[in-house]
C-alpha positions in Angstrom: 72.2 21.9 8.5 68.8 20.8 9.3 67.0 23.3 7.7 69.0 22.5 4.7 68.1 19.2 4.9 64.1 20.0 5.5 64.2 21.0 1.4 65.1 17.2 0.4 62.2 15.7 2.5 59.1 14.8 1.2 55.8 13.6 3.0 52.9 12.2 1.3 49.4 11.0 2.8 47.4 8.9 1.1 44.0 7.8 2.3 42.9 4.3 2.3 39.9 2.2 3.7 37.1 3.5 5.2 34.9 1.6 8.3 32.8 2.0 11.2 34.6 1.2 14.7 33.2 -2.3 16.1 32.1 -0.3 19.5 32.0 3.1 19.3 29.5 6.1 17.5 32.9 6.5 15.1 34.6 6.1 12.1 37.8 4.3 11.2 39.8 6.2 8.6 43.0 4.1 7.2 45.6 5.5 5.5 49.2 5.6 4.4 52.1 7.9 5.3 55.4 7.8 2.9 58.1 9.9 4.1 60.8 9.9 1.3 64.8 11.8 1.4 65.6 13.2 -1.6 68.6 13.8 -3.4 69.9 17.4 -5.0 68.8 16.8 -8.1 65.1 15.5 -6.5 65.8 11.9 -7.1 64.7 9.2 -4.1 66.9 8.4 -1.7 65.3 6.7 1.1 61.8 6.3 1.9 59.7 4.9 4.5 56.0 4.1 4.7 53.8 3.6 8.0 50.0 3.0 8.0 47.7 4.7 10.2 44.4 5.6 11.3 42.6 8.2 12.4 39.1 7.9 14.7 36.2 10.3 13.6 33.5 10.0 17.3 30.5 11.4 16.6 28.6 11.4 19.5 26.0 13.8 18.5 24.7 10.9 15.9 21.1 10.3 17.1 18.5 8.3 15.4 16.6 11.7 14.7 19.9 13.0 13.1 20.1 14.1 9.8 23.0 11.7 8.3 23.7 13.4 4.7 24.4 17.2 6.6 26.8 15.3 9.0 28.7 13.1 6.2 28.9 16.8 5.0 30.9 18.2 7.8 32.6 15.3 8.3 34.1 15.3 4.9 34.8 19.1 5.4 36.6 18.6 8.6 38.7 15.7 7.8 41.1 16.0 5.4 42.0 12.5 4.8 38.6 11.8 3.3 37.9 12.8 -0.3 34.8 15.0 -1.6 34.3 11.6 -4.1 33.3 9.1 -0.7 30.7 11.7 0.8 27.8 8.9 -0.5 30.3 6.3 1.8 30.4 8.2 4.7 26.9 8.5 4.7 26.2 5.0 4.3 28.2 4.2 6.9 26.9 7.1 9.0 23.1 5.5 8.6 24.6 2.3 9.4 26.0 3.6 12.9 22.4 5.6 13.1 20.4 2.0 13.3 24.1 -0.1 14.6 23.5 1.2 18.6 26.7 0.1 19.2 27.2 1.7 22.1 24.5 -0.8 23.7 26.5 -3.9 23.5 29.9 -1.9 24.4 28.6 -1.0 27.8 26.7 -4.0 28.8 29.6 -6.5 27.9 32.4 -4.5 29.5 31.1 -5.2 32.7 30.8 -8.8 31.8 34.4 -8.7 30.7 35.6 -7.2 33.8 33.6 -9.3 36.3 35.4 -12.8 34.5 38.3 -11.0 35.0 38.2 -9.8 38.1 40.9 -11.7 39.1 43.4 -10.4 36.8 46.0 -8.8 37.8 47.2 -7.4 34.5 46.3 -6.9 31.0 46.2 -8.9 28.2 49.0 -8.9 26.1 49.7 -9.7 21.9 53.2 -11.6 23.0 51.4 -13.9 25.3 48.5 -15.2 22.9 50.3 -18.4 23.0 49.7 -18.9 26.7 45.8 -17.9 26.6 45.5 -20.8 23.7 47.0 -23.0 25.9 44.0 -22.3 29.0 41.5 -23.2 26.2 42.4 -27.1 26.3 41.6 -27.0 30.4 38.7 -27.5 31.9 35.6 -24.8 31.8 37.2 -22.3 34.3 40.6 -22.0 32.4 38.3 -21.9 28.9 36.4 -18.7 30.1 39.8 -17.0 31.4 41.5 -17.4 28.4 38.7 -16.9 25.9 38.3 -13.2 28.0 42.0 -12.3 28.0 41.4 -12.6 24.0 38.5 -10.8 24.1 40.8 -8.3 25.6 42.9 -8.1 22.9 40.2 -8.1 20.7 38.2 -5.1 21.5 41.1 -3.1 20.1 40.8 -2.8 16.4 44.6 -2.1 15.9 44.9 -6.4 17.3 42.1 -7.8 14.9 45.1 -8.0 12.5 47.3 -9.8 14.5 44.9 -11.8 15.6 43.3 -12.6 12.5 46.7 -14.4 11.1 47.2 -16.4 14.0 45.0 -19.1 12.6 45.8 -21.4 16.0 44.2 -18.9 18.0 40.7 -18.5 16.0 40.6 -22.2 15.0 40.4 -23.1 19.3 38.2 -20.4 20.0 35.6 -22.3 17.3 35.8 -25.3 18.5 35.3 -24.5 21.9 32.1 -22.9 20.9 31.4 -25.3 18.8 31.8 -27.8 21.6 31.3 -26.3 25.2 28.6 -23.5 24.4 26.1 -25.8 26.0 28.2 -26.2 29.6 28.4 -22.4 30.3 26.6 -18.8 29.2 29.4 -16.9 30.0 32.0 -18.8 27.9 29.4 -18.7 24.9 29.5 -15.5 25.5 33.1 -14.5 25.5 34.1 -16.1 22.3 31.0 -14.9 20.4 31.8 -11.3 21.3 35.5 -12.2 19.7 33.8 -13.0 16.7 31.8 -9.8 17.1 34.7 -8.0 17.5 36.1 -9.1 14.0 32.0 -8.8 12.5 31.7 -5.1 13.0 34.4 -4.5 9.6 33.7 -5.5 6.5 36.9 -7.2 6.0 36.9 -9.5 8.3 33.6 -10.9 7.6 35.0 -13.6 5.5 37.0 -15.4 8.5 33.5 -15.3 10.6 32.0 -17.2 7.8 34.9 -19.6 7.4 34.2 -20.8 10.8 30.6 -20.9 10.4 29.7 -18.8 13.4 26.4 -17.3 11.9 25.3 -21.0 12.3 26.7 -21.3 15.4 24.9 -18.1 16.9 21.1 -18.9 14.9 21.8 -22.7 17.1 22.5 -20.6 20.1 19.5 -18.0 19.9 17.1 -20.9 18.9 18.1 -23.3 22.3 18.5 -20.1 24.7 14.7 -19.1 23.6 13.7 -22.7 24.0 15.1 -22.9 27.3 13.4 -19.7 28.2 10.1 -21.4 27.7 11.2 -23.9 30.1 12.4 -21.9 32.9 8.9 -20.0 32.6 7.1 -23.3 33.1 9.0 -24.2 35.7 8.7 -20.8 38.0 4.9 -21.2 37.2 4.9 -24.4 38.8 7.1 -23.5 41.4 5.2 -20.6 42.4 2.0 -22.5 42.5 3.6 -24.8 45.2 5.3 -22.2 47.0 1.9 -20.0 47.2 2.1 -20.2 51.3 6.1 -20.2 51.2 7.2 -16.4 50.0 10.7 -16.7 51.0 10.8 -19.7 48.8 9.1 -18.1 46.1 11.5 -15.0 46.1 14.3 -17.1 46.0 12.6 -19.0 43.1 12.5 -15.1 41.3 15.6 -14.2 42.2 17.4 -17.3 40.3 14.8 -16.9 37.2 16.1 -13.1 36.7 19.8 -14.2 37.5 19.3 -17.3 34.3 17.8 -14.3 32.6 20.2 -11.6 32.9 23.0 -13.9 31.9 20.8 -15.1 29.0 20.4 -11.8 27.6 23.7 -10.9 27.5 24.6 -13.9 25.5 21.2 -12.9 23.1 22.4 -9.6 22.3 26.3 -10.4 21.4 24.9 -13.3 19.1 21.9 -11.4 17.8 24.5 -8.5 17.3 27.0 -10.7 15.4 24.3 -11.6 13.1 23.3 -8.5 12.3 27.0 -7.4 11.3 27.1 -10.2 8.8 22.9 -9.3 7.4 25.2 -6.6 5.0 25.5 -9.2 2.8 22.5 -9.8 0.9 23.6 -13.8 0.2 24.0 -14.2 4.3 20.1 -12.7 5.4 18.8 -15.4 3.0 20.3 -17.9 4.9 19.0 -16.4 7.8 15.7 -15.7 6.4 15.9 -19.8 5.7 16.4 -20.7 9.1 13.5 -18.5 10.5 15.6 -15.7 12.1 12.3 -13.8 11.7 10.3 -16.1 14.3 13.4 -16.1 16.8 13.6 -12.0 16.4 10.1 -11.9 17.3 9.5 -14.1 20.0 12.7 -12.0 21.6 10.1 -8.9 21.5 8.7 -10.3 24.6 11.3 -9.3 26.5 11.4 -6.7 29.1 15.6 -5.9 28.7 15.6 -2.4 26.8 19.0 -3.3 25.9 17.9 -6.3 23.9 14.7 -4.8 22.7 16.2 -1.9 20.9 18.7 -4.5 19.1 15.9 -6.7 17.5 13.9 -4.0 16.7 16.8 -2.4 14.6 17.2 -6.1 13.1 13.8 -6.6 12.3 13.6 -2.7 10.9 16.7 -3.7 8.5 14.9 -7.1 7.2 11.7 -4.9 6.9 12.7 -3.4 3.9 12.8 -6.8 1.5 9.5 -8.2 0.7 9.8 -11.7 1.9 10.9 -10.7 5.6 8.0 -8.5 5.8 5.5 -11.4 5.1 7.0 -13.4 7.0 6.3 -10.6 10.3 2.9 -10.4 9.0 2.5 -14.4 9.4 3.5 -13.9 13.5 2.3 -11.5 16.1 5.2 -9.0 15.2 2.5 -5.5 15.2 0.8 -6.9 18.5 4.0 -7.4 20.1 5.3 -3.9 19.0 2.2 -2.0 20.0 3.2 -2.5 23.9 6.6 -0.5 23.3 4.0 2.3 22.1 4.9 4.5 23.7 7.7 3.5 26.2 10.1 5.7 28.4 13.4 4.3 26.1 13.7 7.3 23.3 15.7 5.4 21.2 13.6 2.7 21.6 10.2 4.2 20.5 12.0 6.0 17.6 13.2 2.4 16.1 9.5 0.9 16.8 7.8 3.6 15.2 10.4 3.3 12.3 9.8 -0.7 11.5 6.0 0.2 12.2 6.3 2.3 9.4 8.3 -0.1 7.0 5.8 -2.3 7.8 2.8 0.1 7.2 2.8 -0.1 3.4 1.0 -3.3 3.7 -2.7 -2.9 4.0 -3.0 -6.2 6.1 -0.5 -4.7 8.6 -1.9 -1.8 8.4 -5.5 -3.2 9.3 -3.9 -5.0 12.2 -2.1 -1.6 13.9 -5.4 -0.3 13.8 -7.2 -3.3 15.5 -4.5 -3.2 18.3 -5.1 0.3 19.3 -2.1 2.2 17.5 -4.1 4.8 16.3 -4.7 7.1 19.5 -1.3 6.0 20.7 0.2 7.8 17.2 -1.9 10.2 17.7 -0.7 11.4 21.0 2.8 11.6 20.1 2.4 13.6 16.8 3.8 16.8 19.1 7.1 14.7 20.3 7.7 12.5 17.3 5.1 13.9 14.7 8.0 13.2 11.4 7.4 9.2 11.6 3.7 9.7 13.5 2.8 11.4 10.9 3.9 9.4 8.1 2.4 5.8 9.9 -1.2 7.9 10.3 -0.6 9.2 6.7 -0.4 5.7 5.4 -3.3 4.0 7.4 -5.5 7.3 6.3 -5.1 5.5 2.8 -7.9 3.0 3.0 -11.5 4.4 3.5 -12.0 1.7 6.3 -9.7 3.5 8.8 -10.9 7.3 7.9 -13.6 7.7 10.0 -12.1 6.2 12.8 -9.7 9.4 13.0 -13.0 11.1 14.4 -12.2 9.0 17.7 -8.9 10.6 18.2 -7.3 14.1 18.7 -6.0 13.3 15.1 -8.1 16.1 13.2 -7.9 19.2 16.0 -4.0 18.5 16.4 -3.8 18.8 12.4 -5.6 21.7 11.8 -3.7 23.7 14.8 -0.2 22.8 12.5 -1.8 24.0 9.8 -2.4 27.0 11.5 0.5 27.6 13.0 2.3 27.2 9.7 1.4 31.1 8.7 2.8 31.9 5.5 5.5 29.1 5.7 5.3 26.2 3.3 3.4 23.2 4.3 5.1 20.1 5.3 4.2 17.4 2.2 2.9 14.5 5.1 0.9 17.0 6.8 -1.3 18.0 3.7 -0.9 15.1 2.5 -2.8 12.8 5.9 -5.4 16.2 5.9 -6.5 15.5 2.2 -7.2 12.0 2.9 -9.4 12.8 6.0 -11.0 15.2 4.3 -12.9 12.3 2.1 -14.6 11.4 5.1 -17.7 13.4 5.8 -17.6 13.1 9.9 -13.7 14.3 9.4 -14.6 17.4 6.9 -17.2 18.5 9.6 -15.0 18.7 12.3 -12.7 20.4 10.1 -14.9 23.2 9.5 -16.1 23.7 13.0 -15.9 27.1 14.1 -13.4 29.0 11.9 -11.9 26.5 10.3 -12.9 26.6 6.9 -12.6 30.4 6.9 -8.8 29.6 7.7 -8.3 26.9 5.2 -10.0 29.3 2.0 -7.9 32.2 3.3 -4.6 30.5 3.3 -5.1 28.9 0.3 -6.0 31.8 -1.6 -3.6 33.8 -0.3 -0.6 31.3 -1.0 -2.3 29.9 -4.2 -1.4 26.4 -2.5 -3.1 23.6 -4.5 -2.8 21.0 -2.3 -4.9 23.2 0.4 -7.0 24.2 -2.2 -7.5 19.8 -2.5 -8.1 19.6 0.7 -11.3 22.2 0.9 -12.1 20.3 -2.9 -12.6 17.3 -0.7 -14.2 18.8 2.0 -16.7 20.7 -0.5 -17.9 16.7 -1.6 -20.2 15.5 1.2 -23.8 16.3 1.4 -24.9 18.4 4.8 -24.2 21.0 6.8 -20.9 21.7 5.7 -21.6 22.5 1.7 -23.7 25.8 2.5 -21.0 27.1 4.0 -19.4 27.7 1.1 -21.7 30.1 -0.5 -19.7 32.6 1.0 -16.6 31.6 -0.9 -17.7 30.8 -4.2 -16.8 34.6 -5.8 -13.4 33.9 -4.6 -13.3 30.3 -6.3 -14.8 32.0 -9.4 -12.6 35.0 -9.6 -9.4 32.2 -9.7 -10.8 30.4 -13.1 -8.9 32.5 -15.5 -6.5 31.1 -18.2 -3.5 33.2 -16.9 -3.7 31.2 -13.3 -1.9 28.1 -13.5 -3.7 24.9 -14.7 -3.3 23.3 -11.0 -5.0 25.8 -9.2 -7.5 26.2 -11.8 -8.7 22.5 -11.9 -8.7 22.4 -7.7 -10.9 25.6 -7.6 -13.0 24.8 -10.8 -13.4 21.0 -8.7 -14.7 22.6 -5.7 -16.7 24.9 -7.7 -18.2 21.5 -9.5 -19.0 20.2 -6.2 -21.3 22.9 -4.6 -24.8 21.5 -5.8 -26.8 24.1 -3.7 -30.0 25.0 -4.6 -30.0 28.4 -3.8 -27.1 29.1 -5.6 -27.5 31.6 -8.1 -25.2 30.2 -11.3 -26.7 32.2 -13.6 -25.3 35.6 -11.7 -21.9 33.9 -11.0 -21.6 32.9 -14.9 -22.0 36.5 -16.1 -20.2 38.4 -13.4 -16.8 36.5 -13.9 -17.5 35.8 -18.0 -17.1 31.6 -17.1 -19.4 30.8 -20.2 -16.5 31.2 -23.0 -13.7 29.9 -20.9 -15.3 26.7 -20.3 -16.4 26.5 -23.8 -12.5 27.0 -25.1 -11.7 24.2 -22.5 -13.8 21.5 -24.1 -11.8 21.6 -27.4 -9.7 18.5 -27.4 -6.2 19.2 -26.6 -6.5 22.6 -24.9 -5.4 21.3 -21.6 -4.9 18.8 -19.6 -7.5 16.1 -19.5 -8.1 16.4 -15.7 -9.1 20.2 -16.1 -11.4 19.2 -19.4 -13.3 16.9 -17.1 -13.6 19.4 -14.2 -15.0 21.7 -16.9 -17.2 19.0 -17.9 -18.4 18.5 -14.4 -18.9 22.2 -13.6 -21.3 22.4 -16.9 -23.2 19.5 -15.2 -23.6 21.1 -12.1 -24.8 24.7 -13.8 -27.2 22.8 -15.8 -29.2 22.1 -13.2 -30.6 25.7 -12.9 -32.7 26.6 -15.9 -31.4 30.3 -16.8 -27.7 28.6 -17.3 -28.8 25.9 -18.8 -30.3 28.2 -21.9 -27.3 30.3 -21.3 -24.9 27.4 -22.5 -27.2 26.1 -25.3 -27.4 29.4 -26.6 -23.7 29.4 -26.5 -22.6 26.6 -28.7 -21.5 24.4 -25.6 -23.6 21.3 -26.5 -21.5 20.8 -30.4 -18.5 21.2 -28.6 -19.7 18.2 -26.0 -20.4 16.1 -28.8 -17.3 17.0 -30.5 -15.3 16.2 -26.8 -17.7 13.2 -26.4 -16.2 11.3 -30.2 -12.5 12.6 -29.0 -13.0 10.5 -25.5 -15.1 8.1 -26.2 -12.4 5.3 -24.9 -12.3 7.1 -21.6 -15.5 5.9 -19.7 -15.0 8.8 -17.0 -15.6 11.7 -19.7 -18.6 9.5 -21.3 -20.0 9.0 -18.1 -19.7 13.1 -17.6 -20.8 14.6 -20.7 -23.8 12.0 -21.0 -24.8 13.8 -17.6 -24.9 17.1 -18.8 -27.1 16.2 -21.8 -29.7 14.5 -18.8 -29.0 17.9 -16.8 -30.0 19.5 -19.9 -33.1 17.4 -20.9 -35.2 18.9 -18.1 -35.1 21.9 -19.4 -37.7 23.0 -22.5 -34.7 25.8 -24.2 -32.0 23.0 -24.3 -34.2 20.2 -24.4 -35.6 21.5 -27.9 -32.0 22.2 -29.1 -30.5 19.2 -27.9 -33.4 16.7 -29.5 -33.6 19.0 -32.9 -30.9 20.6 -33.7 -28.4 18.0 -32.5 -27.2 14.3 -33.0 -27.3 13.6 -28.8 -30.3 11.6 -29.1 -28.2 9.0 -31.9 -25.0 8.9 -29.6 -26.8 8.3 -26.5 -28.7 5.0 -28.8 -25.3 4.3 -29.2 -24.0 4.2 -25.6 -27.3 2.4 -24.5 -25.4 -1.0 -24.4 -22.3 0.1 -22.9 -20.0 -2.3 -21.2 -20.2 0.3 -18.3 -22.9 0.0 -15.8 -23.5 3.6 -14.9 -23.2 5.0 -18.6 -25.9 2.8 -19.5 -28.2 3.7 -16.1 -27.6 7.9 -17.1 -28.1 6.5 -20.9 -31.6 5.0 -20.2 -32.5 7.8 -18.0 -31.8 10.6 -20.3 -33.5 8.4 -23.7 -36.6 8.0 -21.3 -37.5 11.7 -20.9 -36.6 12.3 -24.8 -38.9 9.7 -25.8 -41.2 11.4 -23.6 -41.2 14.4 -25.7 -40.7 13.5 -28.8 -42.9 11.0 -30.4 -40.7 10.2 -33.2 -37.0 9.8 -31.1 -39.6 7.9 -29.0 -40.2 4.9 -31.6 -36.6 5.0 -32.6 -35.8 4.8 -29.0 -38.0 1.6 -28.4 -37.7 -0.2 -31.5 -33.8 0.0 -30.4 -34.5 -1.2 -26.8 -36.9 -4.0 -28.5 -34.5 -4.8 -30.9 -31.9 -5.8 -28.2 -33.9 -6.6 -25.6 -35.3 -9.8 -28.0 -32.4 -10.1 -30.3 -31.6 -13.5 -29.5 -35.5 -14.6 -30.0 -35.6 -12.5 -33.3 -32.5 -14.8 -35.2 -33.8 -17.9 -33.2 -37.6 -17.2 -35.5 -35.6 -15.9 -38.7 -33.7 -19.2 -38.7 -36.7 -21.0 -38.1 -38.7 -19.4 -40.3 -35.6 -20.3 -43.2 -35.4 -23.8 -42.7 -39.2 -24.1 -42.7 -39.5 -22.4 -46.7 -37.0 -25.2 -47.8 -38.7 -27.9 -49.6 -38.9 -31.7 -48.1 -35.6 -34.0 -49.1 -38.1 -36.9 -49.4 -40.9 -35.8 -51.9 -41.9 -39.5 -52.3 -42.2 -40.6 -48.8 -45.3 -42.7 -48.0 -46.4 -40.8 -44.9 -50.2 -41.2 -44.1 -52.2 -37.8 -44.6 -53.2 -38.1 -41.3 -49.3 -37.0 -40.3 -48.9 -34.3 -42.8 -52.2 -32.6 -41.9 -50.7 -32.9 -38.2 -47.3 -31.4 -39.1 -49.0 -28.4 -41.0 -51.2 -27.9 -38.3 -48.6 -27.8 -35.8 -46.2 -25.5 -37.6 -49.6 -22.8 -38.6 -49.8 -23.1 -34.8 -46.3 -22.3 -33.9 -46.1 -19.8 -36.1 -49.2 -18.1 -34.6 -47.6 -18.4 -30.9 -44.5 -17.1 -32.1 -46.3 -14.2 -33.4 -48.1 -13.9 -30.1 -45.5 -14.2 -28.0 -43.5 -11.5 -29.8 -46.0 -9.1 -29.5 -46.3 -9.8 -25.7 -42.6 -9.6 -25.5 -43.0 -6.2 -27.5 -46.1 -5.1 -24.9 -44.3 -6.2 -21.7 -41.4 -3.6 -23.0 -43.5 -1.0 -23.9 -45.5 -1.4 -20.4 -41.8 -1.1 -18.4 -41.1 2.4 -20.6 -44.7 3.7 -20.4 -46.9 1.7 -17.5 -50.1 2.8 -18.7 -53.9 1.0 -17.7 -54.5 0.2 -21.2 -51.2 -1.5 -22.0 -51.2 -3.3 -18.4 -54.8 -4.6 -20.3 -53.3 -5.6 -23.3 -50.7 -7.7 -21.4 -53.2 -9.5 -20.1 -55.2 -10.3 -22.9 -52.1 -11.9 -24.8 -51.6 -13.9 -21.8 -55.2 -15.1 -22.1 -54.5 -15.7 -25.9 -51.4 -17.9 -25.4 -52.7 -20.0 -22.5 -56.2 -20.9 -24.9 -53.8 -21.9 -28.1 -51.2 -23.6 -25.6 -54.8 -25.5 -24.2 -56.3 -26.2 -27.9 -53.0 -27.3 -29.6 -52.7 -30.1 -26.3 -56.7 -31.2 -27.7 -55.7 -31.7 -31.3 -52.4 -33.2 -30.1 -54.6 -36.0 -28.1 -57.4 -36.1 -30.9 -54.9 -36.8 -33.3 -53.0 -39.3 -31.2 -56.9 -41.4 -30.9 -57.6 -41.3 -34.6 -54.0 -43.0 -35.3 -54.9 -45.6 -32.6 -58.4 -45.8 -34.2 -57.2 -46.4 -38.0 -54.8 -49.1 -36.7 -57.2 -51.4 -34.7 -59.2 -51.1 -37.9 -56.7 -52.2 -40.2 -55.6 -55.0 -37.8 -59.1 -56.3 -38.0 -59.4 -56.3 -41.7 -56.5 -57.9 -42.2 -57.5 -61.0 -39.9 -61.1 -60.8 -41.6 -59.6 -61.7 -45.0 -57.3 -64.5 -43.7 -60.0 -66.3 -42.1 -61.7 -66.0 -45.6 -59.1 -67.5 -48.0 -58.8 -70.3 -45.7 
């Protein structure tokens, strides 16, 4: 009979919402079971639905757990969670990883048991009305009633029923609002009840409805001020009881008792705020009420459970720019520095992750170095190398801090890590920090100590590791004892410069060779043995490769052009016209222009290439055009190159000197030309009754002014020429011109004074004649 009925039973399970457990490291999966009885024809006869939940505990979850891998495992093992909800599972696990719910649970469990030690039985949902009545009595009864309700709220199964009991929630919110200052225990229990609701996102609305978040902000702010008062009182008592150690000990014990209760209240209040901060709008409201300042102040405490919660909260806030800026304005880094290192594994891990978020800010990186975190982070490379390495990488970005790594054990540890990797791929963080540190000269010397460079070259050439070769390239750029060590590896590097190799790998090898400005290195032999000239010439064609590789080819040509024989070889191969063509194509790129001009500068030192550049190409004309470029480095290299060309070729020397003179005196020439044009125009008033005295004076002044202008131009020309040539005869000419100018000025002053005297005498003579005529008339 029962087997026949089984054919007509149908059971369907539907997955519902997915959330985190309020107090444990667990996921709560809600589901619905529908049981149906079908008739003979398969029709629905009777059905029943029942809701249920499954708790998936993840006790192995820790700050170092791979959340992605754990989420996949949970989805695979739990049939109630479809594969499509994997991202949600991963997000919830990440939330649990940062929440540290067990900390609050363990501490507040003791509090609840202590408050209910006089209670004979367990709390019951059917007696909630009795517990509500206790909330209208005195403070002890309020504590007892709220503690009983808390027992119910800690079970997630009861939250739904409590949610519909508006009388209970309203009474609890009223008592908290009115009496939280009277009893720390009462405030702690009521906030813990609402914390249980805040652990589930769907209940955040009821917590916000009763404005519990704003109350918690007020509680935290008030308690921190109260703590300052307690410390001041304790300081005064210690000073007063300095000779009475028993009274002093009693005051200290009282202070620690108050502090313990206060920290329980702070834990539950901050935890509730952390849950509500899931909503960015709520988090913004907290920021406007200075939540960051309050949290940073709590960092002064010694309670590790409270510190774990506060650092977790700050870590969550730090991902937003505004919150990070608030942390920069207070002493966040200084207070975090005392927690590194510490014995509490979770606290240390969270502190490092918060510092990692803050290390994206250059000012906060400077603070980390200032408070002495650099050697502390170096000491943590072995135990917590992943997070420590990333913070150190951010610090190594700034050139001002690279040299400080010399005074730690960081570089030897990094080299040891590279050596231990063998043929495995190197982690991106490890090689990245090595690349940054190799840009400092002293760091590079430490890396090359012993067989350091040999190990790096061997590994890079064997693995064809472009990042490792970039590190070697940075080491090769420094002058001093490290550069000659590379002579043994010139052949190995030159052999890698082939068209069939990957461009990224060739780029680093070529850049390393280009840095080797070693006088004893026979570049001619290297170019011939490895047939590099055709490769270099082909890569100079615009568009033949990436711009970075073409630029390194130009730099390489500049390096080998220091050798006379190499310069001649390159000139004969037709590289100079190719450089000019590349200069036309890349004239907007200052780096390209500067490096190509530097190649010309190196080549004009040698007779063979100098003649080719001057007589067979238009390179000097291009250099003259670039002589007045906006880039100071380009102007400097152009001036030096043109000075050498002018010294060896008279025709180009005159052109260069004329162009420099024209540019140097451009404003003065324009003024003189405009003035001469004005003087050549006829007078507007031909019938002016001015006396010959003023006409002659004006003519003389004009002639003298023109003469002074000519002499001044000659002085400018000779002065500029003296800068270029600097001969003794030129200096004498300058002195003569100066003397002539002074004499003309003196002569002009004397002529002007004489003219004024003549005008005064004429005026006096005219007045006397007029007086005589008037006397005769009378």
